[in-house]
Each structure stands twice: as C-alpha cells, then as structure tokens.
C-alpha angles and dihedrals in degrees: 000000000000116000119186123193113192114240124234090261091050091050090050090051094042093229143073118265120243094266096050092043090053090048092050094048093046091052091049092049096042104034100020093235143067133172126218107202126211097004100125123069109252091220089060090047091052092050092051093043094053092047090048091053093048093047097048097087090054092057092046091049093061111109086227095041108188100242119168108229092316143014092268093078129041132187106239124179119209116233108278097211140072135316089028098060119093130182094220088059103039101030104018109178095214094050093045090050089058098042093046090054088058103034101032130215123343099037117170131200107217100167134065111166138103146205132235124208105217124207099280146121092231126109135191126243115258109270147150120240089228127359134227120296094234129029129234098009118167090212114032121224125252122268119287099176132033124193116220112200127191113193113210094203135032104274136199140141093296095061101034110273109183116272107242127207104198117212096015092112083079094057109097095195091101108063139168092237092062092060087221128106102182119102118239123245091243093053092047091051090054093051095044088062093050107034113358119213123256142182111239128217108232127178123227108257091047129109121220114207119193141165109259090229095058114113117244141150138210110244138206117285104215095183128083093243124084117242109221123190129180120223133201129172124216110203130196112258096258097050111120111244131200130215117340119258116253119237129172118261112261093050096086096103093046092059099045117110130157093227102037129049115204108218094229147135122202120227138184117264126000116323116233096257094160094058095041110074125077128201125255131229141173093292090064092249 
C-alpha cells in the first residue's frame, strides 16, 4: 500500500508536488487505495475522537441502532456543527488535490458519516460500497466515487482496521444492477491468488483515499477501545445526488472550497445526527 507523507516544502505550499501527486494518483488507479500520512491536525482528531466516544452509547441505545451487518460495527455520524467541523477533515487540500486529479472539475462531497468498530470478534463479509455501473465489461470504466476516510485513532489488525482487497475496484463482478454488493466466493478465490487482502496499519492524522468499488470488510476489534473512522465520498460532477446533508448554520465558511462542493444545507440549531444514519447490509442498503 502506498503511503505518502508530505515534505516540509509541500506543507509550506499546502499541496503535493508533481511527483507525489503522480504517485498518489497512480496508486489510487492501480491499487484502489492510497494513504496520505500526517495531513490532519492531531488536536482536531482528539476533539472528534472524544466526541465520538461520548456519543457512541446514544447510537447504540437507538431501538433501530444502525449496525452494519452485525453488532461489531456501527454507523456513527460525527456532529455536523461547530465546533466539531474542521477544514483539514472536510475539505482537506491534499486529499482534494488527489481526488480532483481522478474525478475532474465539479466534484461534490455528498456523505459525512463514519463507522466504529466495536470490541467484538465479528467481521463483515467482503463487499464494495457501490458496484460497477455496467456488468461484465472487458475494460472497466473510470472511477466515479472516491471514499475519503479519516481514522480517529491509530488503527491496525488488533483494533479492526478495514480489510483491504487491492485491485478489486477493477473487477466488474459486483455491479449496481445486481442489487448486491458482496463479493462472491469464486471471485474472492481468484483475487486471493493474485493480490491477497490485508489489514493496514494507519496512524491517526492520516487520510485514507480509496475507490468506492474496491472490496473491503470491517474486521474484529480485539481491544477494549472502539475504533472510530470518519467517511466522506467525493463524487464525479454528473453523479445523481439525493437530499442535501444538514449542517448547523455558522459552518458555511468551513465547508467552502474552490474544487469541492459540499452537498449541504445549513439549518438552525443542531441537526439530529444521532437519529440520522442507518446501517448497511448485503443489499447495499
């Protein structure tokens, strides 16, 4: 897995240089994933982590708690209002630089949620978040959606870092038309022989960028501490979007970026972020 740590000169410029940008884009296109290390302020990470820990019981207390496949993983939105919104999380210049290179002008972020791996021995089935647009293509189409993850703790195999299947974003066996996002046993056997899956070690303060079609799976968290991770999705300009996300008024300036529109409306008070998310299962719902 390719990990890029911006140099001092890149930090001063606020962007990756041409060589690192090329490396990041090539990794995203070839492997389906790239990590940008040390690009989010650790103070911001700590604020979001502590709020995530304190909010967790409220999500679990819902009668329709938003578990993903099993009770080892729960969908958990971060608070969408100040002072919990940070530019280096929501509109990170380094991440946007990479996703724009792949998706082009007019990108939109239409997702601000997250998932928490709870202390558990349970794992998810291998799946893609969304499949390919057309089935059985000899040459697969370019990316249309890129997931941008921000881990709020250091994560590795011991605390449930996501199992990654590199290269599988180029396998058209999981498609939107099928209404099914889980990978078949036959397809997994083929990929294990070519590029076996792994669980990466990723430091808090990093951003993980992956093709939305890449296969992955939530894994057991064998520690006693939850493993929260924020998720956003950058979509190509023509992708049809649903209802706008609700953010608290006063956050408008935080979300503005010349290369990424956040699909948002701004409302009075604090949006009900605990009651909003739903869990996901093998039907892609």
